[in-house]
C-alpha positions as semicolon CSV with decimal commas, in nm:
position;residue;x (nm);y (nm);z (nm)
1;X;-1,747;1,454;-2,998
2;X;-1,876;1,523;-2,642
3;X;-1,678;1,403;-2,336
4;X;-1,814;1,185;-2,073
5;X;-1,951;1,392;-1,780
6;X;-1,847;1,235;-1,437
7;X;-1,849;1,366;-1,078
8;X;-1,585;1,261;-0,856
9;X;-1,600;1,326;-0,474
10;X;-1,268;1,335;-0,296
11;X;-1,061;1,490;-0,023
12;X;-0,857;1,804;-0,085
13;X;-0,514;1,637;-0,136
14;X;-0,187;1,746;-0,310
15;X;-0,202;1,418;-0,510
16;X;-0,533;1,492;-0,660
17;X;-0,529;1,872;-0,694
18;X;-0,440;1,876;-1,053
19;X;-0,748;1,692;-1,125
20;X;-0,959;1,919;-0,918
21;X;-0,803;2,226;-1,075
22;X;-0,836;2,095;-1,430
23;X;-0,456;2,120;-1,509
24;X;-0,469;1,730;-1,546
25;X;-0,758;1,590;-1,745
26;X;-0,851;1,213;-1,788
27;X;-0,880;1,117;-2,154
28;X;-1,238;1,150;-2,280
29;X;-1,373;1,269;-1,942
30;X;-1,483;1,606;-1,808
31;X;-1,448;1,559;-1,439
32;X;-1,665;1,759;-1,184
33;X;-1,435;1,729;-0,872
34;X;-1,615;1,779;-0,537
35;X;-1,391;1,846;-0,236
36;X;-1,578;1,683;0,056
37;X;-1,489;1,556;0,393
38;X;-1,399;1,183;0,378
39;X;-1,690;1,082;0,620
40;X;-1,945;1,268;0,398
41;X;-1,808;1,115;0,077
42;X;-1,803;0,768;0,213
43;X;-2,158;0,807;0,377
44;X;-2,312;0,943;0,055
45;X;-2,149;0,703;-0,183
46;X;-2,231;0,400;0,034
47;X;-2,586;0,486;0,109
48;X;-2,709;0,665;-0,189
49;X;-2,462;0,606;-0,483
50;X;-2,453;0,973;-0,549
51;X;-2,132;1,015;-0,739
52;X;-1,998;0,828;-1,052
53;X;-1,639;0,811;-0,907
54;X;-1,534;0,861;-0,539
55;X;-1,287;0,807;-0,283
56;X;-1,379;0,523;-0,047
57;X;-1,262;0,351;0,263
58;X;-1,069;0,040;0,182
59;X;-1,251;-0,142;0,446
60;X;-1,603;-0,029;0,325
61;X;-1,504;-0,115;-0,036
62;X;-1,394;-0,469;0,063
63;X;-1,716;-0,520;0,254
64;X;-1,925;-0,396;-0,026
65;X;-1,773;-0,691;-0,255
66;X;-1,980;-0,939;-0,064
67;X;-2,288;-0,798;-0,230
68;X;-2,408;-0,967;-0,559
69;X;-2,356;-0,780;-0,774
70;X;-2,092;-0,557;-0,596
71;X;-2,190;-0,193;-0,650
72;X;-1,839;-0,056;-0,710
73;X;-1,524;-0,135;-0,892
74;X;-1,199;0,001;-0,758
75;X;-0,892;0,148;-0,909
76;X;-0,538;0,070;-0,751
77;X;-0,509;0,443;-0,636
78;X;-0,450;0,506;-0,270
79;X;-0,560;0,854;-0,203
80;X;-0,491;0,818;0,174
81;X;-0,208;0,617;0,331
82;X;-0,102;0,660;0,692
83;X;0,073;0,474;0,977
84;X;-0,212;0,444;1,226
85;X;-0,017;0,376;1,566
86;X;-0,080;0,733;1,652
87;X;-0,464;0,656;1,634
88;X;-0,475;0,463;1,966
89;X;-0,566;0,683;2,283
90;X;-0,617;0,579;2,644
91;X;-0,751;0,730;2,950
92;X;-0,442;0,817;3,185
93;X;-0,581;0,602;3,482
94;X;-0,681;0,289;3,268
95;X;-0,359;0,094;3,363
96;X;-0,236;0,099;2,995
97;X;0,140;0,148;2,989
98;X;0,210;-0,035;2,674
99;X;-0,011;-0,169;2,387
100;X;-0,005;-0,523;2,537
101;X;-0,210;-0,384;2,829
102;X;-0,506;-0,333;2,611
103;X;-0,604;-0,692;2,654
104;X;-0,947;-0,711;2,835
105;X;-1,001;-0,346;2,803
106;X;-1,310;-0,152;2,667
107;X;-1,223;0,030;2,348
108;X;-1,421;0,285;2,170
109;X;-1,431;0,304;1,791
110;X;-1,654;0,533;1,582
111;X;-1,736;0,237;1,351
112;X;-1,611;-0,113;1,386
113;X;-1,540;-0,132;1,020
114;X;-1,318;0,179;0,983
115;X;-1,005;0,111;0,787
116;X;-0,766;0,257;1,050
117;X;-0,927;0,037;1,324
118;X;-0,903;-0,277;1,116
119;X;-0,527;-0,205;1,063
120;X;-0,474;-0,142;1,418
121;X;-0,671;-0,444;1,543
122;X;-0,448;-0,652;1,310
123;X;-0,133;-0,496;1,412
124;X;-0,218;-0,546;1,791
125;X;-0,298;-0,910;1,726
126;X;0,012;-0,975;1,509
127;X;0,263;-0,794;1,700
128;X;0,144;-0,708;2,044
129;X;-0,051;-1,017;2,162
130;X;-0,389;-0,843;2,165
131;X;-0,625;-1,040;1,958
132;X;-0,916;-0,843;1,799
133;X;-1,170;-1,052;2,027
134;X;-0,971;-1,008;2,346
135;X;-1,125;-0,663;2,414
136;X;-1,470;-0,520;2,408
137;X;-1,588;-0,238;2,182
138;X;-1,804;0,053;2,217
139;X;-1,939;0,234;1,887
140;X;-2,079;0,572;1,837
141;X;-2,011;0,931;1,750
142;X;-1,674;1,062;1,832
143;X;-1,759;1,430;1,872
144;X;-2,135;1,423;1,780
145;X;-2,419;1,194;1,891
146;X;-2,585;0,926;1,679
147;X;-2,320;0,796;1,442
148;X;-2,397;0,456;1,288
149;X;-2,217;0,207;1,077
150;X;-2,230;0,329;0,728
151;X;-2,263;-0,043;0,603
152;X;-2,441;-0,310;0,806
153;X;-2,190;-0,560;0,945
154;X;-2,246;-0,926;1,075
155;X;-1,981;-1,001;1,326
156;X;-1,865;-1,318;1,476
157;X;-2,000;-1,427;1,809
158;X;-1,669;-1,369;1,964
159;X;-1,685;-1,000;1,914
160;X;-1,825;-0,811;2,202
161;X;-1,979;-0,485;2,086
162;X;-2,207;-0,231;2,233
163;X;-2,357;0,101;2,127
164;X;-2,246;0,410;2,328
165;X;-2,523;0,576;2,542
166;X;-2,758;0,786;2,328
167;X;-2,631;1,108;2,526
168;X;-2,255;1,043;2,535
169;X;-1,978;1,078;2,269
170;X;-1,685;0,865;2,262
171;X;-1,463;1,163;2,338
172;X;-1,649;1,235;2,669
173;X;-1,645;0,870;2,754
174;X;-1,265;0,855;2,706
175;X;-1,201;1,170;2,908
176;X;-1,432;1,049;3,201
177;X;-1,276;0,685;3,205
178;X;-1,615;0,528;3,084
179;X;-1,398;0,353;2,825
180;X;-1,032;0,260;2,865
181;X;-0,922;0,350;2,514
182;X;-1,036;0,490;2,178
183;X;-0,923;0,391;1,826
184;X;-1,009;0,672;1,580
185;X;-0,871;0,820;1,260
186;X;-0,948;1,180;1,393
187;X;-0,768;1,323;1,706
188;X;-1,024;1,331;1,982
189;X;-1,112;1,666;2,116
190;X;-0,987;1,606;2,463
191;X;-0,648;1,512;2,350
192;X;-0,630;1,810;2,106
193;X;-0,724;2,044;2,400
194;X;-0,437;1,906;2,606
195;X;-0,652;1,717;2,862
196;X;-0,418;1,539;3,107
197;X;-0,675;1,250;3,129
198;X;-0,619;1,141;2,775
199;X;-0,282;1,028;2,604
200;X;-0,172;0,817;2,329
201;X;-0,098;0,438;2,381
202;X;0,223;0,447;2,193
203;X;0,443;0,712;2,367
204;X;0,681;0,761;2,079
205;X;0,446;0,726;1,783
206;X;0,719;0,795;1,510
207;X;0,956;0,536;1,667
208;X;0,684;0,270;1,672
209;X;0,577;0,340;1,319
210;X;0,940;0,317;1,185
211;X;0,994;-0,001;1,372
212;X;0,679;-0,146;1,219
213;X;0,781;-0,027;0,866
214;X;1,138;-0,180;0,922
215;X;0,983;-0,505;1,038
216;X;0,703;-0,541;0,783
217;X;0,762;-0,305;0,480
218;X;0,409;-0,188;0,509
219;X;0,285;0,151;0,458
220;X;-0,085;0,116;0,535
221;X;-0,339;0,193;0,267
222;X;-0,653;0,364;0,391
223;X;-0,848;0,474;0,084
224;X;-0,906;0,353;-0,277
225;X;-1,090;0,526;-0,564
226;X;-1,398;0,352;-0,692
227;X;-1,615;0,367;-0,998
228;X;-1,973;0,295;-0,970
229;X;-2,044;-0,034;-1,130
230;X;-2,303;0,081;-1,368
231;X;-2,075;0,356;-1,507
232;X;-1,795;0,106;-1,540
233;X;-2,006;-0,150;-1,719
234;X;-2,127;0,100;-1,975
235;X;-1,779;0,261;-2,021
236;X;-1,506;0,013;-1,909
237;X;-1,237;0,252;-2,059
238;X;-1,287;0,492;-1,789
239;X;-1,084;0,270;-1,551
240;X;-0,755;0,320;-1,760
241;X;-0,838;0,672;-1,832
242;X;-0,893;0,785;-1,468
243;X;-0,607;0,558;-1,340
244;X;-0,354;0,742;-1,587
245;X;-0,476;1,086;-1,481
246;X;-0,457;1,012;-1,109
247;X;-0,100;0,883;-1,157
248;X;-0,009;1,196;-1,349
249;X;-0,152;1,429;-1,068
250;X;0,035;1,238;-0,818
251;X;0,368;1,263;-0,986
252;X;0,315;1,642;-1,019
253;X;0,255;1,639;-0,639
254;X;0,588;1,435;-0,589
255;X;0,774;1,693;-0,786
256;X;0,632;2,013;-0,629
257;X;0,677;1,892;-0,283
258;X;1,049;1,889;-0,326
259;X;1,048;2,245;-0,454
260;X;1,274;2,419;-0,205
261;X;1,226;2,778;-0,349
262;X;0,942;2,832;-0,077
263;X;0,766;2,579;0,159
264;X;0,454;2,448;0,005
265;X;0,306;2,359;0,337
266;X;0,332;2,520;0,676
267;X;0,604;2,267;0,810
268;X;0,941;2,407;0,902
269;X;1,143;2,105;0,826
270;X;0,930;1,972;0,540
271;X;1,243;1,917;0,311
272;X;1,446;1,711;0,546
273;X;1,133;1,519;0,642
274;X;1,061;1,430;0,282
275;X;1,427;1,336;0,225
276;X;1,416;1,112;0,534
277;X;1,092;0,948;0,391
278;X;1,252;0,883;0,074
279;X;1,541;0,730;0,232
280;X;1,334;0,504;0,458
281;X;1,055;0,410;0,235
282;X;1,188;0,458;-0,121
283;X;1,152;0,747;-0,362
284;X;0,813;0,590;-0,472
285;X;0,690;0,593;-0,117
286;X;0,316;0,674;-0,214
287;X;0,313;0,401;-0,478
288;X;-0,001;0,313;-0,671
289;X;-0,077;0,017;-0,870
290;X;-0,080;-0,361;-0,751
291;X;0,271;-0,504;-0,771
292;X;0,446;-0,270;-0,522
293;X;0,129;-0,290;-0,283
294;X;0,041;-0,664;-0,288
295;X;0,190;-0,750;0,039
296;X;0,024;-0,454;0,209
297;X;-0,318;-0,531;0,043
298;X;-0,272;-0,895;0,133
299;X;-0,216;-0,827;0,504
300;X;-0,518;-0,593;0,523
301;X;-0,739;-0,842;0,358
302;X;-0,644;-1,110;0,591
303;X;-0,731;-0,882;0,886
304;X;-1,060;-0,768;0,732
305;X;-1,167;-1,138;0,696
306;X;-1,036;-1,252;1,040
307;X;-1,215;-0,982;1,207
308;X;-1,562;-1,084;1,057
309;X;-1,594;-0,802;0,788
310;X;-1,566;-1,000;0,467
311;X;-1,739;-1,335;0,377
312;X;-1,396;-1,454;0,222
313;X;-1,047;-1,358;0,212
314;X;-1,002;-1,181;-0,111
315;X;-0,693;-1,173;-0,300
316;X;-0,543;-0,827;-0,388
317;X;-0,590;-0,860;-0,770
318;X;-0,967;-0,940;-0,714
319;X;-1,008;-0,583;-0,590
320;X;-0,946;-0,396;-0,910
321;X;-1,073;-0,336;-1,243
322;X;-0,849;-0,540;-1,476
323;X;-0,818;-0,250;-1,721
324;X;-0,633;-0,043;-1,439
325;X;-0,370;-0,322;-1,388
326;X;-0,224;-0,315;-1,742
327;X;-0,089;-0,055;-1,970
328;X;0,036;-0,027;-2,323
329;X;0,414;-0,045;-2,376
330;X;0,590;0,138;-2,666
């Protein structure tokens, strides 16, 4: 019997590499794994539905649920998780000494609906007295001209948003002081080059993120894995099959990361940093599934709705294929 042929577009991650290399196979599926940059994957999946399975921004996925019918069904697999306090940059002369000073400022963001930026707007509002509508936003390409929102958004009237000039990138505008700050998943080029005009808003990023974890127990989720709805409706069994394989691939990455015979990645203190992460966040710090992540997802879904990006506040369970939330017990 032939296996189902599916193409999956996803980043190059340790937690999915066994699927990409074929050492882990999903039951009944031959998977053609395309290693693509996340921006390309999201754009092509959202605009043209090119892949049967893909990694997707959590924000973009939740926004897509407003469509009838929704074009995708998600699995509770989180290919990207990241504390995002380090994603806030400011101009050195903007008068921003602490995050509370962002009130009333002009902040760049490549797209308003980026997951990292939804998280940081929510965190700034909850913990630093900077409501999402207390600043103004400028959208556009960070390093290249012409970037647009991958999905149309209809924002509340309290949100002040404008496009960057056609001949200016957000990185240029930040370095030149034309915007006060920038919220972005990628390190802006002036900061990477050591330009003294650009610095991070949180001076000690690691301390701020550890304090946030201690106070909230939230390790922010950035990306999920989605199945195109037409594929899911024809073959509902793929949800559980893919979920099991993705969990197995992640578990292999957990194990290999703690192999001290030779460093797997070019980080001198990888092993003690891993041990510290386990001590602080728990051994299953990159958990999949719903139960261990319900509070994290609920916080994000509240932010997403409050910021005008979803028509209703979804419940975490509503995001996922029900077949991926249960498994047989022997």
